[in-house]
C-alpha positions as CSV (number, residue, x, y, z in Angstrom):
1,M,-24.8,7.5,6.4
2,G,-22.2,6.3,8.8
3,Q,-20.9,2.7,8.5
4,P,-21.6,0.5,11.5
5,L,-18.1,-0.9,11.5
6,L,-16.4,2.5,11.3
7,G,-19.0,4.7,13.1
8,T,-18.6,7.6,10.7
9,V,-18.7,8.5,7.0
10,P,-15.3,7.7,5.5
11,T,-13.8,10.3,3.3
12,I,-11.9,7.9,1.0
13,H,-11.4,7.0,-2.6
14,W,-12.4,3.6,-4.0
15,T,-10.7,1.1,-6.3
16,F,-12.3,-2.0,-7.8
17,S,-10.6,-4.8,-9.7
18,D,-12.1,-8.0,-11.2
19,Q,-10.7,-11.4,-12.1
20,T,-9.6,-10.1,-15.6
21,G,-7.3,-7.6,-14.0
22,E,-9.3,-4.5,-15.0
23,T,-9.2,-1.8,-12.4
24,I,-11.3,1.3,-12.0
25,I,-11.0,4.2,-9.5
26,I,-14.0,6.0,-8.1
27,E,-13.7,9.4,-6.4
28,P,-16.6,11.3,-5.0
29,D,-16.1,15.1,-5.2
30,Q,-18.1,18.2,-4.7
31,D,-19.1,18.2,-8.4
32,G,-20.1,14.6,-8.5
33,V,-18.7,11.1,-8.7
34,H,-15.8,10.5,-11.1
35,V,-14.9,7.0,-12.5
36,Y,-11.5,6.5,-14.0
37,R,-10.4,3.6,-16.2
38,D,-6.9,2.6,-17.5
39,T,-5.6,3.6,-14.1
40,G,-2.4,1.5,-13.9
41,G,-3.8,-0.1,-10.7
42,V,-2.4,2.4,-8.2
43,M,-4.4,4.7,-5.9
44,T,-3.7,6.9,-2.9
45,N,-5.1,9.8,-1.0
46,S,-5.7,13.4,-2.1
47,P,-5.2,15.1,-4.5
48,G,-7.4,13.3,-7.0
49,Y,-6.3,10.7,-9.4
50,P,-5.9,13.0,-12.4
51,W,-3.3,15.1,-10.5
52,H,-1.3,12.0,-9.5
53,R,-1.3,10.7,-13.0
54,L,0.0,14.0,-14.4
55,N,2.6,14.2,-11.7
56,L,4.2,10.9,-13.0
57,L,5.6,12.9,-15.8
58,N,8.2,14.3,-13.3
59,Y,9.6,10.8,-12.9
60,V,9.8,9.3,-16.4
61,H,13.5,9.0,-16.0
62,I,13.2,6.4,-13.3
63,R,14.3,2.9,-14.5
64,D,15.5,-0.4,-13.2
65,L,18.9,-0.2,-14.9
66,D,21.9,1.6,-13.4
67,Y,23.3,4.5,-15.4
68,D,26.5,4.0,-17.2
69,E,29.7,6.0,-17.0
70,R,29.1,9.7,-17.5
71,K,31.3,12.7,-18.4
72,L,30.8,16.0,-16.6
73,G,33.2,18.9,-17.0
74,G,35.9,16.7,-18.4
75,I,35.7,14.3,-15.5
76,N,34.8,10.6,-16.1
77,L,32.3,9.5,-13.5
78,N,32.0,5.7,-12.9
79,Q,29.1,4.2,-11.0
80,C,30.1,3.1,-7.5
81,F,26.8,1.9,-6.2
82,S,23.8,-0.1,-7.3
83,G,20.3,1.4,-7.8
84,S,21.3,4.7,-9.6
85,G,18.4,4.2,-12.0
86,A,16.0,5.2,-9.3
87,L,17.8,8.4,-8.3
88,G,15.2,11.0,-7.6
89,L,12.5,8.6,-6.5
90,P,10.8,10.5,-3.6
91,G,11.2,8.9,-0.2
92,D,8.8,10.8,2.0
93,W,5.3,9.6,3.1
94,S,3.2,12.2,1.4
95,S,0.5,10.8,-0.9
96,P,2.1,12.1,-4.1
97,S,5.4,10.4,-3.2
98,R,3.8,7.2,-2.2
99,F,1.8,7.1,-5.5
100,V,5.0,7.6,-7.5
101,R,7.0,4.9,-5.6
102,L,4.3,2.3,-5.9
103,S,3.7,3.1,-9.6
104,C,7.3,2.5,-10.3
105,L,7.5,-0.6,-8.2
106,K,4.4,-2.0,-9.8
107,H,5.9,-1.4,-13.2
108,Y,9.4,-2.9,-12.6
109,A,9.1,-5.3,-9.7
110,V,9.2,-9.0,-10.5
111,K,5.8,-10.7,-10.4
112,G,5.2,-13.9,-8.4
113,K,4.7,-17.2,-10.3
114,T,2.2,-18.5,-7.8
115,E,-0.4,-16.9,-5.5
116,K,1.7,-17.5,-2.4
117,E,4.8,-16.0,-4.0
118,G,2.9,-13.1,-5.5
119,V,1.3,-12.3,-2.1
120,A,4.6,-12.4,-0.4
121,Y,6.1,-10.1,-3.0
122,M,3.3,-7.6,-2.8
123,F,3.6,-7.3,1.0
124,R,7.3,-6.5,0.5
125,L,6.4,-3.7,-2.0
126,F,3.7,-2.2,0.2
127,Q,6.3,-1.9,3.0
128,S,7.9,0.9,0.9
129,V,4.8,3.1,1.3
130,A,3.9,2.2,4.9
131,F,3.9,4.9,7.5
132,P,6.5,4.2,10.2
133,Y,5.2,4.9,13.7
134,G,6.5,8.2,14.9
135,M,7.4,9.9,11.6
136,V,4.0,11.4,10.7
137,K,2.7,13.4,13.6
138,V,-0.9,14.7,13.3
139,T,-2.3,17.9,14.8
140,E,-5.9,16.7,14.9
141,N,-7.2,13.2,15.5
142,G,-10.3,13.9,13.4
143,V,-13.6,12.3,14.2
144,L,-13.4,9.9,17.1
145,T,-16.1,7.3,17.6
146,E,-16.9,4.6,20.1
147,Y,-14.9,2.2,17.8
148,D,-11.7,4.1,18.1
149,R,-9.2,2.6,20.5
150,E,-5.6,3.3,21.3
151,V,-5.7,6.6,19.4
152,T,-2.2,8.0,19.0
153,P,-0.9,11.4,17.8
154,Y,0.7,9.7,14.8
155,D,-0.4,8.5,11.4
156,Y,0.9,5.0,10.8
157,T,0.0,1.9,8.8
158,V,-2.2,-0.1,11.2
159,Y,-2.5,-3.0,8.8
160,T,-1.7,-3.8,5.1
161,S,-4.0,-6.1,3.1
162,V,-3.8,-8.1,-0.2
163,M,-6.6,-9.9,-1.9
164,C,-6.5,-12.5,-4.7
165,A,-9.5,-12.2,-7.0
166,E,-9.2,-15.8,-8.2
167,S,-9.0,-17.7,-4.9
168,L,-11.0,-15.1,-3.0
169,R,-8.4,-15.1,-0.2
170,F,-8.0,-11.9,1.8
171,Y,-4.5,-11.5,3.4
172,W,-3.3,-9.0,5.9
173,T,-0.4,-8.0,8.2
174,T,-0.4,-5.5,11.0
175,Y,2.2,-3.0,12.0
176,R,3.5,-5.0,15.0
177,N,2.8,-8.4,13.5
178,P,4.2,-9.0,10.0
179,R,3.1,-12.6,9.9
180,I,0.7,-13.0,6.9
181,Q,-2.8,-14.0,8.0
182,Y,-5.8,-14.7,5.7
183,V,-9.4,-15.7,5.5
184,D,-10.9,-17.7,2.7
185,L,-14.0,-15.7,1.5
186,R,-15.4,-18.7,-0.4
187,T,-16.0,-20.5,2.9
188,L,-17.9,-17.4,4.1
189,L,-20.3,-17.1,1.2
190,S,-22.9,-19.4,2.9
191,Q,-22.9,-17.2,6.0
192,D,-26.2,-15.3,6.6
193,S,-24.6,-12.8,9.0
194,C,-21.5,-10.6,9.2
195,L,-18.4,-12.0,10.8
196,Q,-15.7,-9.9,12.3
197,F,-12.1,-11.2,12.7
198,E,-9.4,-9.9,15.0
199,L,-6.4,-8.3,13.3
200,N,-4.1,-10.1,15.8
201,K,-1.8,-7.1,16.2
202,E,0.4,-8.6,18.9
203,E,4.0,-9.5,17.9
204,D,4.5,-13.1,16.7
205,F,8.0,-14.5,17.1
206,L,9.2,-17.9,16.2
207,C,11.9,-19.2,18.5
208,L,14.1,-21.9,16.9
209,T,15.9,-22.8,20.1
210,A,14.8,-24.1,23.4
211,Q,16.2,-21.0,25.2
212,G,15.7,-17.4,24.6
213,E,11.9,-17.4,24.6
214,Y,10.1,-14.2,25.7
């Protein structure tokens, strides 16, 4: 049945994580519902998770260490730039490329020592797989409902969210407003009705001088 908040039946995959860090992926398909464990904690759009997992074999050479001097055809080649260990990492916005990028980043990226630091680091990583407005043009808008507003001919990352399973804080940023906002879900447990919060998509600038304000 259609969800009241969305107005339609979402054709999406599901991922669930608990406070121990265990993560599962659930994918409904024509032949039933599939549950995957030992997922590595990364999920994206179609194809299904088994395909994405197998596709990672094409990128096992990716590493966080630059490659050393190499010899090719009698020529000594010295590294002249940093980041050569990630050569070949796909940079487009297709779901297979985004899955590979985020899998590598999750494996190599430095983890935050505190919740605040970890949340800030995660939002930085998610920027690498966000759809920039104007680069992914769609031919069909799909199912439009009464809840759809400001429909554009482009796919783009409307918002990005991060949740801490320990503090139960839900953080988000929007495409136009990168300021991190959050709600504390513990304070909402006593509510007997659903609450809806604005994404606050408008730009949020901090002026450090008396002049130059918008």
